[in-house]
N, C-alpha and C positions, 0 to 999 in steps of 0.2 A: 504494500499500500504506499502511495506517494505521500510524503510528509508535506504539510503546509509550510510555505516559506514566508518570511517577513518581507512584505513589499510596501514600497512607498509610492503614493500616487503623484499626481502633477500638482503644481502651484495654481493658483487661480489666474484666470484670464479676465481682465476688466480694465476699464479706464474711468476717469471721473464722470463721463457721460453715461455710463452703464445705468439702465433703469430697470432691467429684468435679470434676475440671477437664476440660472438653471443649475440645479444640483442633481448630479447622478449619485450612485452609491460608491462605486470604486471602479478604476479602469479594468477592462477585460485584459486577458493575456495578450491579445492582438493589439490592444491600445497601448499597452505597456511596451510592447516590442516596437511599435510605430512612434512612440513618444508623444502622443497627443490623444485627446479625448474622442471617443466613439470611432476608433480605428478599425473596428470590424465592419467590413464592406457590407455585411448582411444587416447591420444595425440600420434603422430607418432615420436616424437622427438628422444627418446632413441632407437627406432628401426632403425631410419635413421642412427644414429651415429654407432650402432653395425654393420649395413650393410656397411657403408662407411669404417669402420676400420676392418672388418672381424673378429668380436669378439662376445662374448656372450652379449645379451642385459642385461645391469645392472639392479639389482632389489633394492638393498638398497641404501640409500643416499650416503653412503661411496663408494660403487661401482661406483656410477654415477660421484661423485667427482673425483675418481681415473681415470676413463675413459677419462674425458675431459682434466685433467691435463697431463695425459700420452701422449695425442695427441696434445698438444700445443694449447688447446682451453681455452679461458676465457668465463665465463657465467655471464650475469647480465641482468637486465631489464632496459629499458630507463626511466620507471617511478619507482621511489623509494617509493612514498607514494602518496595516493589518497583517495577520497571518491568513494566507489563502493558497489554496491549490486550485488551479484552473480559473474559471471566470464567473462561477455561479455565486449569486448573492448569498445564498444559504450557506456557502463555505467561508464567508467572512468571520473571522474569529479575532478576539483581543484587539479590537480596533481603536484608533485615535480619531476623535471627532474634530472636524474642521473648526477653526475659530472664525465664525462668519462675520464677527464684528470688525475684523481686520479689513474686509471687503466693504461692508456696510458703511463704515466711517469714512471711506474714501470715494464713495459713489453716490448716485441718486436712486438707488434700488427702491422700487415701490412695490415689486412683486417677486415672489420666489416660487418657481415651478420646480416640483420634485419629480424626477424622471423615474417613476416606479414605486412599487410598495416598500422595498427595503430602504431606499432614500428617504421616503416619507416617515417610516417607522423610527428610524434613527434621528431624523429631524425632530419629530414630535417629542421624543424622549429627552432631547437635549436643548431644544429651543421653544418651550411652550409659550414664551412671551412674543414670539414672532409668528404665531399661528394665524393671526389676522391677515398677513400679507402673503401666506403660503397656500399653495394649491397642489394637491396630488394629481399627477398627470399619468396617462396610461404609458407604460414603459415602451420605449422605441425599439427594444430588443426584438429580434426576429422570432424569438421564443414566445412572444406575446401574441396569441392568436386573436385576441379581442381588441387589437390596436385600432384606434380611431384617429386618423390624421386630422380631422376637423376640429377635434378638441384642442389640439396643439395650435392649429392656425388661428382659432378664435382668441387664444390667450396671448399669442405673439403680436397680434395686431394692436 
């Protein structure tokens, strides 16, 4: 049986003009290998943003970073470090929670979108005072058979 390894996620992507913070749970194996958020080509995240903002789907990490910043979006994961084997949220153990106030204090964030159940669960447990600006979103993972792109598009407008 493969042992869980201690993994470190990515730092936040934001600028002072960011108004929406999208929080995932923790980067997948493919994302960690590629060095940026939502690196699994099967994940719908970048297709959703391209559709919402009527633009080409970004390919490179630089194009992805430019897309989110151009549209006032900040990206991060609620878990910054954990023990994990593979990419399943259920396998996240002994996690460190992101200090969201480091981003919130430097931006104009008015809405927090939580990409999937695990991100929402960890957020709720650690940031009850921010619940008024948070919304649980359907996971963009290809494993989510109940995905509804329209929910994302509505919240990104």
